[in-house]
N, C-alpha and C positions, 0 to 999 in steps of 0.2 A: 504494500499499499504506499510505502514511503519512496518507491523507486522514482516516481515522477519528480518530486521536489529535489531529490539528490541529484538526478541527472541534470536537472535545470541548473542547479548551483554549479555543477561541473562544467556545464556549457558556458555559463557566464565567466567562470574563472579562466577557462581556455580562451574565451573571446578577449578577456582583459589582457592575458599574456600576449596574444597575437597583436593586440593594439599597441602594446608597449614595444614589441619587436618592430612593428611598422614605423613607430615614431623614432626609434633608434636608427633604423635604416634610413629614414628620411633625413635625420640629423647628419648621419655619415655622408649621405649624398650631398647635402648642402655644404658640409665642410670641405669635401673633395672639390666641389665647384668653386668654392671661395678660394681654396689654395691654387687651383688652376687659373683663376682670374687674376690673382695676385702675381703669379709667375708670369703671366702674359703681360701684365702691366709693367712689371720690372724689366722684362725684355724690351718692351716698347720704349721705356725711358732710356735704357742703355743704347737703343738703336736711334735715338733722337726723334721718336714718333710720339710726342706727348698727347696728341689728340686720341690715339688708340688707348694710351694709358688711361686717359679720362673716361673713355667708354667702359673699360674693364673695372675701373675703380668705382664708378657710379653703380655698377651692378653689385660690386662687393658691399658697399654701404647700404644698398637696398636689401641685401640678404642679411647683413649684420650691421646695424647702425650703432653698435657699442664698441666698435673697433677704432680706437683713437688714432692708431698708426695709419689705418686705411684713410681716415678723413684727412690726416696730415699729408699723406702722399697725394691724395686727390687735390688738395689745395695747391700743392707745388706744381702739379701737372696743369691745373687750371691757370695758374699764373703763367706757365710756359706757353699756353695757347691764348694769352692776352684776354683772360676773363677775370680781372681782379676782383669784381664784386662777388662773383660766385666763389672765388678762391677764399675771400674773407668769410663768407658763409660757411665754407667747409672747414676752415681752420677754427672758427668759432665752435663748431661741433666737436672738434678734437679737444678744445680747451674746456668745453662743458663737461666732457667726460673725465678730463684730468686738468684742473685749473693751474697746476704747477708744471705742466709739460713745457720743458725748456725750449725745444725746437719749435713747438707750435707757437709759443709766445714770440720767439725770435722771428719766425716767418710772418706772424701777424704784424709785428712792428714794421717789417720790410714792406709789406703790402700797404700799410697805412702811409708809409713814407712815400711809396710810389704814387699813391693817390693824392699826394700833396697835403696830407693831414699831419704836418710836422709835429705839433705839440702832442697829439694823440699817439703818434708813433714813438715819440720820446718816452712817454709814460709806459707804453707797452714794452719798449726796450728795457726800461728800468725794472719792470716786473720780471722780465727774462733774466736779467743780470743777477737778481737775487737767487736764481736757480742754477747758477753757472756750475757746470761739472768741472772736475780737474782737467787741466790743459791736456794731459796725455790721453784723455778719453774723447778729444775732439779732433776731427780731421781738418785739413787745411782750409777748405772752404768755410767750415763752421768757425774757425779761428778768425778768418777775415771778416765774417759777418759779426762776430763779437766785437772786434775792433771798431767797426762801423757803428754798432749799437752803443758802445761806450762813447764814441765821439758825439753822436746825436744827443744822447742823454745828457752828457756833460754840458754841451752847448745850451740845451734847454734849461737845465737847472741854474746855470750861470745867468742866463737872461732873466729867468724868473726871480732869482735872488736880487739882481739889480733893479728890477721893476718893483718888487715889493718894498725894498729899502727906500727907493725913491718916493714911492707912493706914501709911506708913513713918515717921510721926511727925516730919516734917521741921520743922514750925514755921515761924518767920519765915525766908524765904529770904535776907534780908539780914543775918542774925545772924552768919554766918561764911562763909568762902570755900567750905567743903565743902558747906554747905546751898545756897549760890548755884549751885554747879556741878550739884548734883543737880536743882535746879529747872530749870536750863537744859537738862539732859539730858531731863527730862520734856517741856519745851516742844518740843525737837527731835523726839521720838518722836511727839508729837501734831501736828506740822506747824505749830505756832504760832511756830516760830523757824526761819528760813532758815539753812541750813548755808553758811557762808562759809569758803573755803579761802585759804591763803596763795597769792598770785600775784605773786611778785617778778618784776620786769621783766628782771633780769639774773642774780642770784645766789640760789640756794636751797640752803642747807645742810641735809642730811638730819637728821631726828630732832627738829627744833625744833617745839614745839607751836604751833597756831594759836590764840592767845589775843588777844582784841580789846583789852581793857584789862587790864593786869597789876595784881595785888594790891599795894597800897602796902607791905605788909610785906616784900616782896622788895627794897626800896630804902631802906636806913636813912638815907640822906642826903636824902630828900625833904623832911623837916621843916626841915632846915637851909636847903635851897634856898628853901622857901616863906617862911622868916623873913627872907630877904634881899630880898623883894619890893620894899620901899621903895627899896633901893639901885638895883635895876633900873629902877624907875619914875623915879627922879631922873635917871639917866643917859639914859634914853629921852627924857625931857622936853627935855633939852638938845639932843639930836641932832634931835628933831622940830621944835624951834623954828627951826632953820635949813633943815630939809628937804634936807640934803645927805647923800650917801652911800647913799640909797635907790635901788634899781634894780629893774626888773620881775623877778619871780621866774621867770616863764615867758618864755624868750627863744630861740625856735626860729629858725634861719636860713631864708632864702628857699628854697622848694622842698621843705622838710621836711613830712612828713605831720603835720597838726596834730591831727586827730581831735577829741577833747573840749576841746582847748586853743585852738581857733579864736578864741573871744571874748577870752581873756586873753593871747594871745601878744603880747609886748612892751607889755603894757598896764600902766598905773600904778595900775590898780584893785587889784592885788595886788603889793606891793612888799616887798623885804627889805633890811635893813641888816645885811650879812653881817660876822660876825667870822671864821668859817671857812666855806669853800664848796668841797665836794669836795676837802677836804684842804689847800686853799690859804688861807693866813692873809691877812687884809686889815689891813695895818699901820695905816693911817690911822684906820679904824673902831675897831680895838682901842685905839689911843691915845686916842680920845675917850671910851671907856667902860672905863677901866682896872679898876675894881672888878668890873664884870660879867665881864671876861675872867679876872680872878684867881679868881673863884668858879667859873667854868666849868673852870678848870685842875684843880680838886680832884675833878672828877667822872670816871667811867669812860668817857670818850669813846674811840671807836675811832681808831686811828692807822694809816692806810693812804695812802701818798703818791698824790695825784691822785684819791683816792676819798673819804676820811673823815679828819677829822670834819666836821660841819656845825653851825653855831650862828648864830642871827640873831634880830633883832627882825622879826617878820612882821606887816605891816600890810595888813589887808583893808579896803578902802574901803567907804563906805556903799553899801547895796543891791547887794552883790556876792556871787556864789556861786563856790565852787571846786567843779568837777564831780567826780563819783565817779572815783577812780583808785587805783592801787596803787604802792608804792615799789619801790626797786631791789633791796634784799637783806634776807633775814630774819635775817641775822647781827647786825643792829643793831635797836634799838627807838628810838622817838621820844618826847621828853619835851615837854609843853606846860606853860608857866607863864603864865596870863593876867595881863596888866598893865593893859590898858584894855578894858573890856567893856561896851558899851552894851546896853540891852534888844534882844531880837530876834536874838541870835546863837546859833548852835548848831553841833554837831559830831557826826557819826556815824561809827562804825567797825563794819562788819558789821551786826549786828542792834541794837547799842546806841547810843542817842543821848543825848548829855549836853549840859548847858548850862555854858559857861565861867563860873567865879566867880573874881574877882580874888584872886590869892594862893593858889589851890588847884591844885596840879599833878596831872597824870596821865601815865602811861606806856602807850603802845600800840604795837601791831605795825602798821606802815604798809604791809606787804605784803598785808594784808587791806583789801578795798575800803573807802574812806573818803571823806568829803566835808565841806565846811564852808560856812557862810553867815553873812552879815551883813545882816539885813533892816532895820537901823536907818538913821538919817540921819547917823550918826557913824562914825568909824574904830574898828576893833577891832585891838588890838595884843597879840601873844602872843610870849613868849620861847620859841624852839623850838631844840632841839638833839638830837643823837643820842647813844646809849650802846651799848656792847656788850650783846648779848643775854646776860642773866645765866646762862642754861643752858649757855653755852659755857665750857669750861675754859680755863685760861691757854695751854696748849699748842695747843688748837684755835684760839684767837684768833690766835696767832702764825703758825700754818700758813695760816689763811685770808688773813691779810695778805700772806704770801709768795706764795700762789697768785694773788691779784689783781695784785700787783706784777709777777709773772713774766709773766702774760698781757699786761699793759700794755707791758712791755719788748719782748716778742715782736712785738706788733702796733704798737709805737711810737705808741700812741694818745695824742692830746692831748685830754684829757677837757674837756668844756664842759657847762654846765647843761643845754642842750637835749638832750644825749646821755643824760642821766640821768633825765629825767622819766618 
């Protein structure tokens, strides 16, 4: 009595299997057709017959409109047969499937430029350049296209920058700090300036701004410091004459991860004559440079046992570079006063590169990536010391010092230079 329903179920199961097999066969057939069409299109392109490539690729995207590469090849072929509007439609289909498709963006920029839409092309080129692959992964025609893209994009951003600054009546960006900040703001919008963040290796106090080089006007004592340059130079000359008391600035112990400090670890290519190092006073060195120490005592150096202050003559030997790195804490800033500077020396903090000039000090945030170099054949010497960040109130400074000290007491940490780099 149950034979009828059982047979019926078996029939429907078999029918379902046959339907699936039919669909699979249809998919295989479509795939084979697509492969054949792509091969024919590739042959047509190599043979200089773009119109035939267009015919084949249009059939490909009709069969599979989710193939970004097919849309891109169709766009290139349409451009070759002088159908720029259709080419842009095709490349837009590729970009819709993959908005970060480097070659599609590059081709779209070229098509827009060909259409006379220079500003639009420049913006598209800009998007393409953000997806730039390594140079060794590009063929020669692509490299040439990238050079063109950079040129068009650079010209556009330069013109736009000039227009905007003129429209807002900014004038000379170096005239005052407000004008300089607005100019940097525009640079950042246009992608002409990389955004660097504070990256302290240990302590980050909230709310402190990421300023590469601080304005001189925030430090009334800078001119007094600079006026004492001959004093520092005189005491420096005495200690350098005997070359005693200088020690490698980078001094990691065995087994420590060296990273970018591999070449300078325990090296005398970068040495320091310390007056204070992580809060520890060097009595012998201080005794040899009493006037330098007396002048430093008048400055707002942070006082945290085992942590701060720091003050030293920093000697960078000939043909030596200090790799990009960041400092320990944003609660302090670092002051440089150049004392001996041969040609070929430089210093970068974030986006800004400066040349040291003897007797001209600057203040910077060392938690922003920075690096230094001495490409000369002589030593470069700078007086370096830290100060409290001026944006901290007296009570904040006191509490910061208490927090750091409490943490060290809890951990019973014996701080050393290598733990602070």
